[in-house]
All heavy atoms as an XYZ file, in Angstrom:
664
protein
N     120.074    -95.025     14.471
C     119.005    -95.965     14.762
C     118.428    -96.507     13.453
O     118.061    -95.752     12.561
C     117.908    -95.252     15.570
C     116.804    -96.165     16.018
S     115.744    -95.293     17.194
C     114.182    -95.541     16.424
N     118.361    -97.818     13.367
C     117.863    -98.445     12.149
C     116.339    -98.422     12.125
O     115.683    -98.676     13.128
C     118.356    -99.889     12.074
C     118.059   -100.543     10.762
C     118.684   -101.940     10.697
O     119.237   -102.426     11.662
N     118.579   -102.550      9.546
N     115.788    -98.100     10.977
C     114.339    -98.099     10.814
C     113.819    -99.530     10.837
O     114.502   -100.456     10.383
C     113.955    -97.456      9.474
C     114.339    -96.007      9.344
C     113.970    -95.513      7.954
C     114.483    -94.129      7.685
N     114.188    -93.680      6.330
N     112.616    -99.715     11.340
C     111.976   -101.031     11.376
C     111.546   -101.435      9.970
O     110.850   -100.689      9.295
C     110.759   -100.999     12.303
C     109.928   -102.261     12.277
C     110.635   -103.482     12.827
O     111.312   -103.397     13.826
N     110.475   -104.598     12.174
N     111.971   -102.610      9.558
C     111.605   -103.134      8.243
C     110.349   -103.980      8.337
O     110.141   -104.701      9.315
C     112.726   -104.007      7.687
C     114.021   -103.305      7.335
C     115.065   -104.334      6.925
C     113.802   -102.298      6.233
N     109.557   -103.893      7.301
C     108.357   -104.718      7.184
C     108.446   -105.475      5.871
O     108.746   -104.896      4.826
C     107.080   -103.857      7.209
C     106.937   -103.166      8.549
C     105.847   -104.718      6.906
C     105.751   -102.225      8.640
N     108.178   -106.766      5.948
C     108.082   -107.588      4.758
C     106.622   -107.957      4.572
O     106.020   -108.586      5.435
C     108.934   -108.854      4.885
C     108.871   -109.823      3.706
C     109.411   -109.162      2.429
C     109.637   -111.096      4.016
N     106.065   -107.526      3.462
C     104.681   -107.865      3.134
C     104.666   -109.135      2.306
O     105.428   -109.275      1.348
C     104.026   -106.737      2.335
C     103.930   -105.386      3.006
C     103.333   -104.364      2.042
C     103.112   -105.460      4.273
N     103.796   -110.042      2.679
C     103.681   -111.296      1.949
C     102.390   -111.991      2.330
O     101.478   -111.375      2.879
N     102.344   -113.287      2.067
C     101.190   -114.080      2.477
C     101.615   -115.537      2.613
O     102.613   -115.969      2.021
C     100.004   -113.921      1.511
O      98.821   -114.400      2.138
C     100.232   -114.646      0.198
N     100.864   -116.252      3.390
C     101.145   -117.658      3.667
C     101.103   -118.466      2.367
O     100.213   -118.277      1.540
C     100.100   -118.182      4.652
C     100.429   -119.495      5.257
C      99.409   -119.833      6.315
C      99.820   -121.065      7.084
N      98.902   -121.348      8.173
N     102.083   -119.348      2.202
C     102.110   -120.209      1.035
C     102.771   -119.599     -0.185
O     102.822   -120.225     -1.238
N     103.282   -118.399     -0.062
C     103.951   -117.717     -1.180
C     105.442   -118.078     -1.155
O     106.157   -117.654     -0.247
C     103.750   -116.206     -1.057
S     104.762   -115.210     -2.171
N     105.888   -118.854     -2.136
C     107.292   -119.273     -2.134
C     108.249   -118.099     -2.357
O     109.358   -118.089     -1.841
C     107.544   -120.380     -3.170
C     107.501   -119.924     -4.581
N     106.330   -119.715     -5.263
C     108.511   -119.614     -5.435
C     106.608   -119.307     -6.488
N     107.912   -119.240     -6.627
N     107.813   -117.083     -3.065
C     108.651   -115.896     -3.247
C     108.819   -115.143     -1.931
O     109.894   -114.614     -1.641
C     108.058   -114.980     -4.313
C     107.961   -115.563     -5.723
C     107.281   -114.567     -6.652
C     109.323   -115.963     -6.248
N     107.765   -115.111     -1.138
C     107.824   -114.459      0.174
C     108.778   -115.219      1.088
O     109.534   -114.607      1.854
C     106.433   -114.381      0.791
S     105.269   -113.443     -0.226
N     108.772   -116.542      1.003
C     109.705   -117.360      1.773
C     111.139   -117.078      1.331
O     112.041   -116.987      2.167
C     109.370   -118.839      1.613
C     108.047   -119.218      2.255
C     107.559   -120.601      1.867
O     108.257   -121.304      1.079
O     106.476   -120.990      2.344
N     111.354   -116.922      0.037
C     112.678   -116.569     -0.477
C     113.120   -115.208      0.061
O     114.281   -115.037      0.446
C     112.679   -116.532     -2.008
C     112.530   -117.911     -2.641
O     112.675   -118.931     -1.931
O     112.251   -117.964     -3.861
N     112.211   -114.249      0.085
C     112.532   -112.914      0.593
C     112.891   -112.977      2.079
O     113.834   -112.309      2.521
C     111.353   -111.966      0.368
N     112.173   -113.784      2.845
C     112.497   -113.945      4.272
C     113.901   -114.515      4.451
O     114.654   -114.059      5.309
C     111.488   -114.862      4.956
C     110.203   -114.175      5.319
C     109.369   -115.000      6.277
O     108.713   -115.952      5.806
O     109.400   -114.701      7.479
N     114.256   -115.487      3.637
C     115.597   -116.079      3.727
C     116.674   -115.036      3.435
O     117.728   -115.018      4.083
C     115.729   -117.261      2.769
C     115.159   -118.543      3.335
C     115.551   -119.751      2.503
N     114.844   -119.831      1.234
C     113.613   -120.306      1.083
N     112.933   -120.736      2.117
N     113.056   -120.353     -0.107
N     116.423   -114.153      2.484
C     117.390   -113.095      2.173
C     117.586   -112.166      3.367
O     118.718   -111.807      3.701
C     116.927   -112.291      0.958
C     116.896   -113.031     -0.377
C     116.280   -112.142     -1.448
C     118.281   -113.504     -0.778
N     116.499   -111.786      4.006
C     116.598   -110.915      5.178
C     117.337   -111.619      6.315
O     118.122   -111.000      7.039
C     115.208   -110.470      5.627
C     114.477   -109.540      4.662
C     113.043   -109.314      5.130
C     115.204   -108.218      4.528
N     117.096   -112.900      6.469
C     117.786   -113.670      7.497
C     119.273   -113.804      7.181
O     120.106   -113.723      8.083
C     117.121   -115.038      7.655
C     115.736   -114.931      8.252
C     114.897   -116.187      8.103
O     115.330   -117.183      7.531
N     113.663   -116.123      8.618
N     119.614   -113.982      5.901
C     121.020   -114.036      5.490
C     121.746   -112.748      5.864
O     122.909   -112.776      6.250
C     121.144   -114.239      3.983
C     120.912   -115.635      3.507
C     121.035   -115.749      1.990
O     121.871   -115.024      1.387
O     120.283   -116.551      1.409
N     121.047   -111.632      5.722
C     121.625   -110.330      6.053
C     121.517   -110.011      7.538
O     121.970   -108.959      7.980
C     120.937   -109.231      5.230
C     121.227   -109.263      3.734
C     120.295   -108.311      2.991
C     122.688   -108.910      3.466
N     120.899   -110.913      8.288
C     120.716   -110.733      9.727
C     119.975   -109.430     10.045
O     120.347   -108.691     10.958
C     122.057   -110.789     10.461
C     121.886   -111.075     11.931
O     120.935   -111.735     12.343
N     122.801   -110.562     12.730
N     118.945   -109.155      9.259
C     118.151   -107.940      9.432
C     116.871   -108.254     10.188
O     116.127   -109.165      9.802
C     117.784   -107.331      8.077
C     118.931   -106.766      7.255
C     118.454   -106.416      5.855
C     119.530   -105.551      7.950
N     116.595   -107.512     11.250
C     115.319   -107.696     11.935
C     114.188   -107.125     11.080
O     114.348   -106.088     10.433
C     115.486   -106.899     13.229
C     116.539   -105.892     12.930
C     117.426   -106.489     11.864
N     113.081   -107.817     11.072
C     111.940   -107.361     10.276
C     110.653   -107.891     10.892
O     110.645   -108.844     11.660
C     112.063   -107.836      8.824
C     111.992   -109.336      8.664
C     110.786   -109.969      8.383
C     113.127   -110.128      8.823
C     110.716   -111.348      8.262
C     113.065   -111.494      8.698
C     111.857   -112.100      8.413
O     111.798   -113.468      8.300
N     109.579   -107.248     10.513
C     108.240   -107.689     10.896
C     107.578   -108.222      9.636
O     107.632   -107.584      8.585
C     107.431   -106.526     11.473
C     106.019   -106.891     11.835
C     105.206   -105.681     12.285
O     105.686   -104.565     12.307
N     103.971   -105.931     12.645
N     106.967   -109.387      9.729
C     106.268   -109.971      8.590
C     104.787   -109.649      8.719
O     104.181   -109.920      9.751
C     106.473   -111.488      8.561
C     105.905   -112.149      7.337
C     106.664   -112.292      6.188
C     104.604   -112.626      7.317
C     106.149   -112.895      5.054
C     104.078   -113.233      6.192
C     104.855   -113.363      5.068
O     104.340   -113.961      3.946
N     104.228   -109.043      7.702
C     102.797   -108.758      7.678
C     102.151   -109.537      6.549
O     102.573   -109.428      5.390
C     102.528   -107.266      7.470
C     102.777   -106.335      8.632
C     102.441   -104.894      8.238
C     101.976   -106.732      9.847
N     101.139   -110.306      6.901
C     100.393   -111.052      5.901
C      99.320   -110.135      5.329
O      98.443   -109.666      6.064
C      99.769   -112.295      6.528
C      99.261   -113.274      5.493
O      98.762   -112.831      4.431
O      99.361   -114.484      5.741
N      99.386   -109.879      4.043
C      98.450   -108.937      3.428
C      97.012   -109.442      3.470
O      96.079   -108.659      3.361
C      98.852   -108.584      1.979
C      98.809   -109.808      1.066
C     100.213   -107.908      1.951
C      98.912   -109.502     -0.406
N      96.833   -110.748      3.658
C      95.486   -111.310      3.685
C      94.696   -110.796      4.894
O      93.469   -110.796      4.890
C      95.536   -112.861      3.654
C      94.235   -113.436      3.098
C      95.841   -113.437      4.999
C      94.083   -113.308      1.632
N      95.420   -110.321      5.915
C      94.787   -109.841      7.141
C      94.361   -108.377      7.081
O      93.808   -107.853      8.044
C      95.737   -110.034      8.337
C      96.043   -111.496      8.593
O      95.172   -112.347      8.323
O      97.163   -111.783      9.059
N      94.647   -107.705      5.971
C      94.345   -106.278      5.855
C      93.828   -105.995      4.447
O      94.567   -106.118      3.465
C      95.613   -105.467      6.135
C      95.386   -103.974      6.134
O      94.820   -103.437      5.150
O      95.803   -103.321      7.114
N      92.576   -105.624      4.343
C      91.930   -105.423      3.036
C      92.657   -104.390      2.178
O      92.831   -104.588      0.973
C      90.464   -105.021      3.225
C      89.682   -104.920      1.926
C      89.574   -106.244      1.167
O      89.501   -107.313      1.812
O      89.573   -106.210     -0.081
N      93.124   -103.291      2.791
C      93.834   -102.262      2.022
C      95.160   -102.794      1.484
O      95.507   -102.537      0.332
C      94.072   -101.018      2.878
C      92.826   -100.208      3.118
C      93.131    -98.965      3.915
C      91.847    -98.193      4.185
N      92.096    -96.976      4.942
N      95.899   -103.515      2.338
C      97.163   -104.097      1.879
C      96.916   -105.129      0.789
O      97.654   -105.190     -0.204
C      97.915   -104.748      3.044
C      98.490   -103.814      4.091
C      99.139   -104.612      5.215
C      99.488   -102.834      3.486
N      95.883   -105.932      0.950
C      95.547   -106.947     -0.045
C      95.251   -106.306     -1.395
O      95.769   -106.740     -2.429
C      94.357   -107.782      0.425
C      93.914   -108.899     -0.513
C      95.040   -109.899     -0.743
C      92.681   -109.589      0.037
N      94.454   -105.255     -1.388
C      94.107   -104.577     -2.648
C      95.334   -103.954     -3.306
O      95.489   -104.011     -4.525
C      93.057   -103.505     -2.399
C      91.679   -104.056     -2.117
C      90.667   -102.952     -1.838
O      90.981   -101.769     -1.841
N      89.432   -103.352     -1.575
N      96.211   -103.382     -2.492
C      97.369   -102.678     -3.050
C      98.483   -103.627     -3.510
O      99.145   -103.358     -4.514
C      97.928   -101.703     -2.010
C      99.095   -100.911     -2.537
C      99.462    -99.773     -1.661
N     100.628    -99.088     -2.209
C     101.250    -98.117     -1.620
N     100.828    -97.675     -0.460
N     102.297    -97.559     -2.166
N      98.706   -104.720     -2.765
C      99.884   -105.550     -3.014
C      99.582   -106.975     -3.484
O     100.498   -107.788     -3.596
C     100.737   -105.630     -1.740
C     101.281   -104.307     -1.305
C     100.744   -103.632     -0.204
C     102.324   -103.702     -1.985
C     101.248   -102.411      0.206
C     102.833   -102.474     -1.597
C     102.288   -101.839     -0.495
O     102.791   -100.628     -0.111
N      98.345   -107.269     -3.788
C      97.937   -108.630     -4.110
C      98.831   -109.316     -5.147
O      99.194   -110.480     -4.998
C      96.490   -108.644     -4.583
C      95.959   -110.018     -4.853
C      94.492   -110.006     -5.207
O      93.938   -108.935     -5.537
O      93.881   -111.071     -5.149
N      99.215   -108.592     -6.179
C     100.014   -109.223     -7.236
C     101.471   -108.759     -7.248
O     102.204   -109.049     -8.194
C      99.380   -108.993     -8.629
C      99.291   -107.510     -8.947
C      98.024   -109.668     -8.725
C      98.887   -107.208    -10.369
N     101.901   -108.065     -6.190
C     103.279   -107.569     -6.201
C     104.114   -108.048     -5.013
O     105.241   -107.590     -4.847
C     103.285   -106.042     -6.260
O     102.611   -105.497     -5.161
N     103.581   -108.948     -4.183
C     104.360   -109.424     -3.043
C     105.438   -110.391     -3.510
O     105.275   -111.020     -4.564
C     103.466   -110.084     -1.974
C     102.631   -111.203     -2.576
C     102.656   -109.056     -1.238
C     101.886   -112.032     -1.571
N     106.519   -110.478     -2.777
C     106.845   -109.806     -1.536
C     107.317   -108.369     -1.764
O     107.878   -108.042     -2.813
C     107.970   -110.649     -0.947
C     108.620   -111.290     -2.121
C     107.533   -111.487     -3.131
N     107.077   -107.539     -0.764
C     107.471   -106.135     -0.795
C     108.132   -105.798      0.535
O     107.627   -106.162      1.601
C     106.250   -105.210     -1.010
C     106.642   -103.754     -0.921
C     105.594   -105.504     -2.344
N     109.244   -105.105      0.462
C     109.956   -104.664      1.646
C     109.774   -103.160      1.770
O     109.910   -102.419      0.794
C     111.444   -105.016      1.502
C     112.338   -104.857      2.709
C     111.857   -105.728      3.868
C     113.769   -105.210      2.339
N     109.431   -102.708      2.978
C     109.255   -101.275      3.219
C     109.584   -100.958      4.663
O     109.875   -101.852      5.458
C     107.838   -100.833      2.852
C     106.640   -101.648      3.336
C     106.255   -101.262      4.735
C     105.490   -101.464      2.390
N     109.566    -99.689      4.992
C     109.851    -99.240      6.348
C     108.554    -98.980      7.107
O     107.605    -98.450      6.538
C     110.669    -97.937      6.344
C     112.052    -98.102      5.795
C     112.372    -97.618      4.547
C     113.030    -98.753      6.528
C     113.649    -97.759      4.034
C     114.309    -98.909      6.022
C     114.614    -98.408      4.773
N     108.548    -99.320      8.378
C     107.418    -98.990      9.244
C     107.428    -97.488      9.509
O     108.456    -96.833      9.397
C     107.526    -99.748     10.562
N     106.287    -96.964      9.850
C     106.149    -95.559     10.260
C     106.579    -94.570      9.187
O     107.146    -93.527      9.486
C     106.938    -95.295     11.543
O     106.530    -96.172     12.555
N     106.348    -94.905      7.942
C     106.590    -93.950      6.864
C     105.372    -93.966      5.955
O     104.438    -94.729      6.159
C     107.841    -94.320      6.027
O     107.600    -95.552      5.353
C     109.076    -94.427      6.891
N     105.427    -93.144      4.944
C     104.305    -93.108      4.002
C     104.347    -94.292      3.033
O     103.469    -94.452      2.205
C     104.276    -91.785      3.250
C     105.539    -91.549      2.433
O     106.394    -92.459      2.335
O     105.673    -90.444      1.902
N     105.387    -95.115      3.151
C     105.543    -96.327      2.346
C     105.603    -96.063      0.844
O     105.240    -96.912      0.042
C     104.446    -97.348      2.654
C     104.538    -97.840      4.068
O     105.611    -97.877      4.653
N     103.425    -98.206      4.634
N     106.074    -94.889      0.472
C     106.236    -94.618     -0.952
C     107.553    -95.189     -1.461
O     107.726    -95.338     -2.653
C     106.193    -93.110     -1.253
O     107.214    -92.449     -0.498
C     104.835    -92.531     -0.924
N     108.467    -95.500     -0.545
C     109.745    -96.069     -0.932
C     109.729    -97.550     -0.595
O     109.982    -97.949      0.535
C     110.898    -95.354     -0.228
C     112.221    -95.735     -0.840
O     112.289    -96.577     -1.716
N     113.266    -95.105     -0.365
N     109.410    -98.353     -1.581
C     109.266    -99.790     -1.399
C     110.293   -100.510     -2.258
O     110.692   -100.019     -3.309
C     107.873   -100.245     -1.843
C     106.763    -99.520     -1.155
C     105.422    -99.694     -1.853
O     105.393   -100.091     -3.038
O     104.405    -99.423     -1.214
N     110.687   -101.673     -1.792
C     111.526   -102.543     -2.605
C     110.673   -103.738     -2.969
O     110.296   -104.538     -2.114
C     112.775   -102.972     -1.825
C     113.773   -103.832     -2.590
C     114.307   -103.078     -3.816
C     114.915   -104.257     -1.689
N     110.312   -103.804     -4.236
C     109.417   -104.854     -4.712
C     110.220   -105.991     -5.335
O     111.290   -105.773     -5.893
C     108.435   -104.289     -5.740
S     107.372   -102.999     -5.079
N     109.674   -107.175     -5.238
C     110.288   -108.361     -5.821
C     110.369   -108.209     -7.334
O     109.462   -107.625     -7.913
C     109.444   -109.581     -5.441
C     110.127   -110.866     -5.752
C     109.928   -111.646     -6.853
C     111.126   -111.513     -4.979
N     110.741   -112.737     -6.800
C     111.493   -112.680     -5.659
C     111.765   -111.213     -3.771
C     112.459   -113.562     -5.172
C     112.716   -112.075     -3.290
C     113.049   -113.239     -3.991
N     111.413   -108.649     -7.965
C     112.493   -109.470     -7.450
C     113.623   -108.624     -6.863
O     113.933   -107.546     -7.376
C     112.981   -110.235     -8.674
C     112.672   -109.333     -9.831
C     111.438   -108.570     -9.429
N     114.208   -109.108     -5.770
C     115.391   -108.487     -5.185
C     116.287   -109.569     -4.596
O     115.860   -110.693     -4.379
C     115.031   -107.421     -4.142
C     114.031   -107.838     -3.091
C     114.419   -108.589     -1.991
C     112.702   -107.442     -3.181
C     113.504   -108.951     -1.007
C     111.775   -107.790     -2.204
C     112.185   -108.553     -1.111
N     117.552   -109.181     -4.383
C     118.530   -110.082     -3.787
C     119.218   -109.360     -2.637
O     118.878   -108.203     -2.345
C     119.534   -110.577     -4.847
C     120.265   -109.445     -5.531
O     120.542   -108.403     -4.936
N     120.594   -109.625     -6.800
N     120.184   -110.006     -1.988
C     120.820   -109.386     -0.821
C     121.544   -108.097     -1.189
O     121.510   -107.136     -0.430
C     121.795   -110.366     -0.134
O     122.735   -110.847     -1.091
C     121.052   -111.524      0.508
N     122.175   -108.078     -2.352
C     122.873   -106.867     -2.780
C     121.895   -105.711     -2.987
O     122.158   -104.574     -2.593
C     123.642   -107.138     -4.068
C     124.481   -105.974     -4.528
C     125.275   -106.301     -5.778
O     125.962   -107.343     -5.789
O     125.197   -105.514     -6.733
N     120.765   -105.989     -3.585
C     119.759   -104.951     -3.824
C     119.163   -104.459     -2.498
O     118.911   -103.255     -2.341
C     118.665   -105.484     -4.741
C     119.173   -105.773     -6.147
S     118.008   -106.747     -7.132
C     116.779   -105.507     -7.486
N     118.955   -105.358     -1.559
C     118.442   -104.961     -0.242
C     119.438   -104.034      0.438
O     119.063   -102.969      0.947
C     118.156   -106.190      0.649
C     117.016   -107.017      0.082
C     117.841   -105.742      2.081
C     116.830   -108.369      0.763
N     120.707   -104.420      0.447
C     121.741   -103.596      1.082
C     121.825   -102.217      0.441
O     121.920   -101.202      1.142
C     123.099   -104.295      0.990
O     123.084   -105.495      1.707
N     121.773   -102.169     -0.872
C     121.827   -100.892     -1.598
C     120.610   -100.037     -1.246
O     120.725    -98.831     -0.993
C     121.895   -101.165     -3.099
C     122.036    -99.931     -3.922
N     120.956    -99.296     -4.489
C     123.132    -99.220     -4.261
C     121.381    -98.232     -5.148
N     122.694    -98.171     -5.031
N     119.431   -100.629     -1.230
C     118.201    -99.912     -0.901
C     118.264    -99.353      0.516
O     117.911    -98.196      0.750
C     117.019   -100.874     -1.069
C     115.681   -100.318     -0.750
C     114.947    -99.423     -1.497
C     114.865   -100.620      0.376
N     113.740    -99.163     -0.880
C     113.659    -99.894      0.258
C     115.041   -101.459      1.485
C     112.653    -99.962      1.211
C     114.025   -101.542      2.428
C     112.844   -100.789      2.278
N     118.744   -100.171      1.456
C     118.868    -99.704      2.845
C     119.860    -98.553      2.966
O     119.608    -97.579      3.663
C     119.292   -100.865      3.759
C     118.254   -101.944      3.996
C     118.883   -103.106      4.751
C     117.062   -101.388      4.750
N     120.982    -98.677      2.293
C     122.020    -97.646      2.364
C     121.512    -96.302      1.850
O     121.848    -95.257      2.380
C     123.231    -98.082      1.552
C     124.435    -97.186      1.718
S     125.926    -97.868      0.951
C     125.415    -98.070     -0.736
N     120.656    -96.330      0.844
C     120.158    -95.087      0.242
C     118.855    -94.594      0.874
O     118.305    -93.600      0.413
C     119.981    -95.282     -1.265
C     121.277    -95.319     -1.969
N     122.003    -96.481     -2.140
C     122.013    -94.337     -2.536
C     123.120    -96.213     -2.772
N     123.158    -94.917     -3.031
N     118.407    -95.278      1.914
C     117.161    -94.869      2.560
C     117.270    -94.766      4.067
O     116.303    -94.931      4.778
C     116.043    -95.868      2.193
C     115.667    -95.742      0.751
O     115.049    -94.768      0.349
N     116.055    -96.717     -0.053
N     118.465    -94.493      4.547
C     118.640    -94.325      5.990
C     118.295    -92.934      6.420
O     118.275    -92.023      5.712
C     120.078    -94.652      6.378
C     120.370    -96.136      6.234
C     121.693    -96.502      6.820
O     121.871    -96.280      8.035
O     122.538    -96.998      6.082
């Protein structure tokens, strides 16, 4: 069973749009969370978005920008 992916970003962020395109290229299902809607996420990730992480974990294993499809695949393979 594949873990649920979360992409943290915010509206108007061109890097976040690039990260979404990479996930779509890999045909990976993900949930997009806008950090502006959560004060804790905003404080933690304000200058590091986009960030890819798994839902329902302690979120200590994050893939922070910059990343590409190869890096995403490698990260997923080593975190199943």
